[in-house]
N, C-alpha and C positions, 0 to 999 in steps of 0.2 A: 174759429176751434166752435166745437160744439160741447165740449166736456171741459171741466174744473181739475186739469193733472195735477198743477201747480200746485195747489191746496190737500195734494193727499189722498181727496174726498173721494168716492164711488158715487159720482149722481153726474147726468147729464143735463145737459139744459132742452126742455122744451118751451113750446107757446101756446101758454090759451084761445079758445077759441072765445074771446071776450073784446067785448069793441075798443079795448086798448092796446090788443095783444099781448099780454103781461108774457116775459119770459119767467121761469121757474126751473129751478132745480127739483128732480128728483133721483132716486134710488134705485134708476135700470134692476139693482135685483131682486127687486119687489113688486117687480110688474108681473103681475101674472096672464093676463089678457090683450093684445091690440086691435080691437076692433074699427075697421073702417064703415062710420055710418054713411058717410055724405062723401062727395068733389072734393071739399076742401078739411072733414070733418073725421079726428080717428078719437076712439074711448079708449083710454085705457083704464084698465081697471088692475087694483094695486091687489095683494094677499090680505089684507086688511078690509077690502070689500070695496074703499073707497073707489070712484072713475074721475079722470080727470078727460074733460074735453079738451083736445090740443089740435092746433093745424097740420102737424107732419104727419106722415105717412109710416105704415107700419114699419115697412123698409127703412126709411128715416131715423125712424126709432132702433131698428134694430144695428144700424152700420152702426151709428152713434154707439150704442152699447158694444159694440163689440171694440171699436177704435180706443170705447176706454179699458176692454179688457186686456186689449192685444198692449196697449202702452203698459199699463202696468204689471203686462206677466214679463217683456221687454224689457222694464226697467229691473224688476226682481234678480232675473235674467244677468242685469250688467253688477250688480252689487254680487250675487252666489260667484261669477266670476272674477272679479276685482280679489274679493275674498279668500277664493283658491289660488290668485296667482300671487297677492302676500304672503300667503302661506309656503307654495313654492320657494318661493323667492326669498325668505326667511327661513329655511330650511336648507338651501344653499340647494334645492331640486333646479334644471330647466327643464 
């Protein structure tokens, strides 16, 4: 998996375009723009102006970001439904 859901941190893993192919975490909500500059390199521009060269494509980055957001929404929905169920059971409603 390419995200760190288990820690509850809103970040995705990407791979730097360096000789070691270093994996790092990036807050996908701070991505301003992603551009494919070569067949195997994308530039990720952040809202603070920093640019990271990575091996993932724009589509891969988008998919990882969406997977994370879907997970967060699903977990929030589970919590809300559990609270509602407890409230209804506690009040004797069915």
